[in-house]
C-alpha positions in Angstrom: 210.0 30.2 90.0 212.6 30.8 87.4 210.5 30.1 84.1 207.2 31.6 82.9 204.7 30.6 80.4 205.1 32.3 77.0 203.5 32.1 73.5 206.5 32.1 71.2 207.0 32.9 67.4 209.2 30.3 65.6 209.8 31.3 62.0 207.7 29.0 59.5 205.1 28.1 62.2 201.7 29.6 61.6 200.7 29.2 65.3 202.5 30.3 68.4 204.1 27.7 70.6 203.1 27.6 74.2 206.3 26.9 76.2 208.1 27.6 79.4 211.3 30.1 79.1 213.4 31.7 81.6 211.8 34.9 83.5 214.0 37.8 82.1 216.3 39.7 84.4 216.1 43.6 84.0 219.6 45.2 82.8 220.5 48.6 82.7 217.5 51.0 82.4 215.1 48.2 82.3 212.1 47.3 84.4 210.6 43.8 84.9 206.8 43.9 84.8 204.2 41.0 85.3 202.0 41.3 82.4 198.5 42.1 83.3 197.0 42.7 79.4 198.3 42.2 76.0 196.2 43.0 73.2 196.1 40.8 70.1 196.4 42.6 67.0 196.0 41.8 63.2 199.5 42.7 62.7 200.4 39.5 64.9 198.5 37.5 62.4 200.7 39.0 59.7 203.8 38.3 61.3 203.0 34.5 61.4 202.5 34.6 57.7 206.3 35.5 57.5 205.3 38.9 56.0 208.7 40.2 57.7 210.9 37.3 56.4 211.9 37.0 60.0 214.4 34.4 61.0 214.0 35.5 64.8 212.5 33.4 67.8 210.8 35.6 70.3 207.5 36.3 72.4 204.9 38.1 70.3 202.6 40.9 71.7 203.1 44.6 71.4 199.9 45.9 73.3 201.2 45.8 76.9 200.3 46.7 80.4 201.9 45.5 83.4 202.7 45.8 87.0 206.3 46.9 87.9 208.3 44.1 89.8 211.6 45.1 89.9 214.2 47.2 88.0 218.0 47.3 87.0 220.3 49.5 89.1 221.4 51.7 86.3 218.2 53.7 85.8 218.6 57.4 86.3 217.0 58.7 89.4 214.5 60.9 87.7 213.0 57.7 86.1 213.0 55.9 89.3 211.0 58.6 91.2 208.2 57.8 88.6 208.4 53.9 89.0 206.6 52.0 92.0 206.5 48.5 92.7 203.1 47.0 92.0 201.8 50.0 90.2 200.1 49.4 86.9 202.1 51.1 83.5 201.3 51.0 79.9 204.4 50.4 77.6 205.1 52.6 74.8 206.0 49.5 72.7 206.8 50.3 69.1 210.2 52.0 70.1 213.1 50.8 67.9 215.7 49.4 70.2 218.6 48.6 67.7 219.6 45.3 69.6 219.4 43.2 66.3 220.8 43.7 62.8 218.0 44.1 60.4 217.5 42.7 56.9 218.1 45.3 54.0 214.9 47.4 53.7 213.4 46.4 56.9 212.2 49.2 59.3 213.8 49.9 62.5 210.3 49.2 64.0 210.6 45.7 63.4 213.2 45.5 66.2 211.0 46.6 69.1 208.8 44.9 71.9 206.7 42.1 70.5 208.2 42.6 67.1 211.6 41.1 67.0 212.0 41.4 70.8 210.1 39.6 73.5 206.6 41.0 73.9 203.5 40.4 76.0 202.4 36.9 75.4 204.0 35.8 78.5 203.8 36.3 82.3 206.6 38.9 82.5 208.1 41.6 80.2 211.0 43.7 80.1 210.6 47.4 79.0 213.1 50.3 79.2 212.2 52.7 82.2 211.6 55.7 79.7 209.0 53.8 77.9 206.4 53.4 80.9 203.5 55.4 81.4 201.4 55.2 84.5 197.8 53.9 84.0 195.1 56.2 85.7 193.7 54.9 88.5 190.5 52.8 88.1 191.2 52.0 84.5 191.2 48.1 84.0 194.5 46.7 82.5 192.3 45.1 79.7 191.2 48.6 78.7 194.6 50.4 79.1 195.9 47.8 76.7 194.0 49.4 73.9 195.9 52.8 74.3 199.2 51.0 73.7 198.4 50.3 69.9 194.8 50.2 68.5 193.6 53.6 70.3 196.9 55.4 69.9 196.8 54.4 66.1 193.4 55.9 65.7 194.1 58.8 67.8 197.2 59.9 65.9 195.4 59.5 62.3 192.7 61.8 63.7 194.3 64.2 66.0 197.7 64.6 64.5 197.8 63.7 61.0 194.4 64.8 59.9 194.2 67.2 62.7 197.6 69.0 61.3 196.5 69.0 57.8 192.9 70.1 58.0 192.9 71.6 61.7 190.3 69.0 62.7 190.4 70.3 66.3 188.1 71.7 68.9 186.4 74.5 67.3 186.4 73.2 63.5 182.9 73.2 62.2 181.6 71.7 58.8 184.1 69.0 58.2 182.9 65.7 56.5 184.8 62.6 57.5 184.5 59.5 56.1 185.9 56.6 58.3 186.4 53.3 56.2 186.4 50.2 58.2 184.6 50.5 61.5 186.4 47.6 63.2 189.1 47.1 66.0 190.7 50.5 65.1 187.9 52.3 63.2 185.3 52.1 66.1 187.9 53.8 68.1 188.4 56.6 65.7 184.5 57.2 65.8 184.9 57.7 69.5 188.0 59.7 69.1 186.5 62.0 66.8 184.1 63.2 69.7 187.0 65.0 71.4 187.6 67.2 68.2 184.2 68.5 68.0 183.4 71.9 70.0 181.4 71.4 73.0 178.2 73.1 71.3 178.0 70.2 68.7 175.5 67.7 69.9 176.2 65.6 66.9 179.4 64.3 68.1 179.0 64.8 71.9 175.6 62.9 72.1 177.1 59.5 71.4 175.0 56.5 70.9 171.8 55.7 73.1 172.5 51.9 72.3 175.3 50.0 71.8 174.2 49.0 68.2 173.7 52.2 66.8 176.3 54.5 65.2 176.7 57.9 67.3 174.5 60.6 66.3 175.5 62.5 63.3 177.0 59.4 61.7 175.6 57.2 59.0 176.9 53.7 57.9 177.3 52.2 54.5 178.5 49.0 53.1 181.2 49.4 50.5 178.9 48.6 47.6 176.6 51.4 48.4 179.3 53.8 49.2 181.2 53.2 46.0 177.9 54.1 44.1 177.5 57.0 46.2 180.7 58.4 45.0 180.6 56.8 41.5 182.1 59.2 38.7 178.9 59.1 36.8 177.1 60.8 39.6 179.9 63.7 39.4 178.4 67.3 39.6 178.6 70.3 41.9 175.7 68.8 44.1 177.3 65.4 44.4 177.8 64.0 47.9 181.4 64.6 49.1 183.6 64.4 52.1 186.7 66.6 53.1 188.8 63.7 54.9 188.8 60.0 54.5 190.6 58.1 57.2 191.1 54.6 55.7 191.5 51.5 58.4 191.3 49.1 55.4 193.8 50.3 52.7 192.9 47.8 50.0 192.5 48.9 46.3 188.8 49.1 46.7 188.8 51.5 49.6 191.7 53.7 48.2 189.7 54.1 45.1 186.5 54.9 47.0 188.6 57.4 49.0 189.8 59.2 46.1 186.4 59.7 44.6 185.1 60.9 48.0 187.3 63.7 48.3 187.2 65.2 44.7 185.0 68.0 45.3 187.0 68.8 48.7 189.8 70.5 46.9 188.2 72.7 44.2 188.9 75.8 45.9 192.3 77.2 45.7 191.6 79.2 48.6 190.8 76.3 50.8 192.4 73.0 51.9 193.1 70.1 50.0 191.1 66.8 50.0 192.9 64.5 52.2 193.2 60.8 52.5 194.8 59.3 55.7 196.0 55.7 55.2 196.2 53.6 58.5 195.0 50.1 57.7 197.6 47.4 56.4 196.4 45.1 53.4 199.5 44.3 51.4 197.8 45.3 48.2 199.2 47.7 45.9 197.3 50.9 45.6 197.2 52.7 42.3 196.5 56.3 41.5 196.7 58.8 38.7 199.1 61.7 39.4 197.3 63.9 37.2 193.8 63.4 39.1 195.6 63.7 42.4 197.0 67.1 41.2 194.0 68.5 39.5 191.7 67.4 42.3 194.0 68.7 44.9 194.0 65.6 46.8 196.7 64.8 49.4 197.5 61.1 50.4 199.1 60.6 54.0 200.1 57.6 56.1 199.8 57.2 59.9 201.5 54.9 62.1 201.3 54.4 65.8 201.9 57.5 67.9 204.2 59.4 70.4 204.6 58.7 74.2 202.5 61.9 74.6 199.7 60.4 72.5 199.8 57.2 74.8 199.4 59.5 78.0 196.4 61.3 76.0 194.8 58.0 75.0 194.8 56.7 78.7 193.3 59.9 80.0 190.6 59.5 77.3 189.9 56.3 78.2 189.7 57.1 82.0 187.4 60.0 81.0 185.0 58.0 78.9 184.9 55.4 81.6 184.0 58.3 84.2 181.3 59.7 81.9 179.8 56.6 80.6 180.6 53.7 83.0 181.8 50.2 82.0 178.8 49.7 79.6 178.2 53.1 78.3 178.6 54.1 74.6 182.0 55.6 73.9 183.7 52.9 75.7 185.4 50.4 73.3 184.4 46.5 73.7 187.2 44.3 75.0 187.1 40.7 75.4 189.7 39.0 77.9 191.3 35.5 77.2 193.9 33.4 79.0 197.3 33.1 77.4 196.4 29.4 76.6 193.7 30.6 74.1 196.1 32.9 72.2 196.0 30.7 68.9 192.3 30.5 69.2 192.0 34.2 69.3 194.4 34.5 66.4 192.4 32.2 64.2 189.3 34.3 65.1 191.2 37.2 64.1 192.1 35.5 60.5 188.5 34.6 60.0 186.9 37.9 61.0 185.1 36.6 63.9 186.0 39.2 66.5 184.2 42.3 67.5 186.4 45.2 68.9 189.5 44.0 70.5 190.6 40.8 72.3 193.3 41.0 75.1 195.4 38.2 76.6 195.6 38.1 80.5 198.5 35.8 81.4 197.2 35.8 85.0 193.9 34.0 84.0 193.7 30.3 84.7 193.4 28.3 81.4 189.8 28.2 80.5 188.5 29.9 83.4 184.9 31.4 83.2 186.6 34.9 83.8 188.3 34.4 80.4 185.0 34.8 78.5 184.1 38.0 80.4 183.6 41.0 77.9 184.4 44.4 79.1 182.6 47.5 78.1 180.5 48.5 75.1 180.8 49.5 71.6 179.5 51.6 68.9 179.9 49.1 66.3 176.4 47.9 64.9 175.7 44.3 65.0 176.0 44.0 61.2 179.8 44.5 61.5 180.3 42.0 64.2 181.8 39.4 61.7 184.5 41.8 60.3 185.0 44.2 63.1 188.4 43.2 64.5 190.5 42.7 61.2 189.6 46.1 59.7 190.2 44.4 56.3 188.0 44.5 53.2 184.8 42.2 52.9 181.5 42.7 51.3 179.8 43.2 54.9 182.4 45.8 55.8 180.8 49.2 56.9 182.0 52.7 56.6 180.8 55.8 58.7 180.8 59.3 57.7 180.3 62.4 59.9 180.1 66.2 59.7 181.8 67.9 62.3 
């Protein structure tokens, strides 16, 4: 067989085109993998709107896990020793390769696997040997795929960006954290926060007893109620406030609420600033008053993706969660698997906010097979969020969660 099935992005087309293309051959330092799982991301729907003004044609899919098939002959010996045919690997995808010229102002990240270069919505994929991370034994490909983008993004925001700024790490006490947008990324941030709590903190370690509950120690709010909670007219020393906001929506509404939420956090000049971490992508212009940020001691940081070491940590986190809670225990993200032929249907579901958790493409599945509809795992996302969970975008039904660590 010299060709493979693939879902290809063509500029100006709002859907991917299912077609047969040649199976790639690994070049120097490259490994050919048979794709076992490729996560579908809200970023994919954004690319299909021509947000990048992209004239390239390529296979989409930047959340990839696959089995090593063969590799080029120029791979350094130290890397070959860590690669075995038939072994499952996660790909550290958003690594700029510099293979294509970029338009003025474009980020180098727009020339990476699944964004500019061929990605995982196909039967096979190429990756540089240094981008591969072994998947722990027993971890299903569709769950491991979460680590390659959605979980690593949430993990980086919680552990590195918020962690470095506010020491949101094991042993930290009394920090109030607001997670805005309990969707495909946000619900994984809730789970990720459990690893930052001290072992003596039951409010974080005792995760939800039922899949539709928030973990103990969290409360859920719709945006309108949350806005009223932090309203300026309610200002005063006893007003409810948080120390950190991690915003997985990043709209004008969520950013305004975030600014109000941390206003009381930075009052002490001897303590840390109030912190807003922006993770979501909305395309909206976010406004602020510089004097307000200065006088209320508010820091605003952004968070994107994560390092290869973060990917390793996320894979271990997922493996540990499965060991502790099993396939359907709480703390395990929800994942639904679909065949490659359903990719446009999944993208439509994302656009209309009809996905709970994450959806993953498995090109090995036969089209429209019953296995394609199986759902792996459980979720801490309550039922009232199910219509908006995957997109992490703003809506009247969207929930947020707050917690004290």
